Structure formats: structure tokens, C-alpha cells
C-alpha positions in Angstrom: -26.5 -2.6 -26.8 -25.9 -2.8 -23.0 -23.0 -5.3 -23.3 -21.8 -3.3 -24.8 -22.3 0.0 -23.0 -20.2 -1.5 -19.7 -18.1 -2.8 -21.9 -17.5 1.0 -22.3 -17.5 2.5 -19.0 -14.8 -0.6 -17.6 -12.6 1.0 -20.4 -13.8 4.5 -19.6 -12.5 3.4 -15.7 -8.7 2.3 -16.5 -8.1 5.1 -19.0 -9.4 7.3 -16.2 -6.7 5.9 -13.9 -4.0 6.3 -17.0 -4.9 10.0 -17.7 -6.0 12.5 -15.5 -6.0 10.3 -11.9 -2.1 9.0 -13.4 0.8 9.4 -10.8 -1.9 11.7 -8.4 -1.9 10.9 -4.7 -6.4 10.0 -4.5 -8.2 10.9 -1.2 -11.5 9.9 0.1 -13.0 6.4 0.9 -12.7 3.4 -2.0 -16.7 4.1 -2.7 -16.2 7.7 -3.6 -13.0 7.1 -5.8 -14.4 4.2 -7.5 -17.6 6.0 -8.2 -15.5 9.6 -10.0 -13.2 7.5 -12.7 -15.9 5.4 -13.2 -18.5 8.6 -13.9 -15.9 10.6 -15.0 -14.7 7.3 -17.1 -18.2 7.5 -19.1 -18.8 11.0 -19.7 -15.4 11.6 -21.3 -14.7 8.3 -22.3 -14.6 8.6 -26.0 -11.2 11.2 -25.5 -9.7 8.8 -23.3 -10.1 6.3 -24.2 -8.2 7.0 -27.5 -5.5 8.8 -25.4 -3.7 6.1 -23.3 -4.0 4.1 -25.3 -1.7 5.9 -27.2 0.2 6.9 -24.2 0.0 2.7 -24.3 1.6 1.7 -27.2 4.1 5.0 -26.9 5.6 3.2 -23.4 4.3 6.5 -21.1 
């Protein structure tokens, strides 16, 4: 179960970069940017992951 949660967090982090933060310039320290994307991906991953996969498949 723990491994699935870490996989979910990784996919959420990826999906956040493909959706919310796509084409954005992020200002802050590397750790702040990483943690913000990780938290957003963990909380909103259930909706961001399908959207990111659809965007990837459609080539946008």
C-alpha cells in the first residue's frame, strides 16, 4: 500500500507539471517549488493525472 502511495505521488508530481505549471516560470527555491508541486500533485492527483494523460495522448 505504501509503494502505491509513492507511485501516486510521483504521477501526481508529473501531472502537476503537465497541467497546472505547464508553460509557467516558477520563482522560489528549488525545495519550495518541489514541495509545492508535490503537495498539489498529491492532493489534486485524482483529477490531474487523467487530464495530463489525455493531454499527452492528444499531443498538447
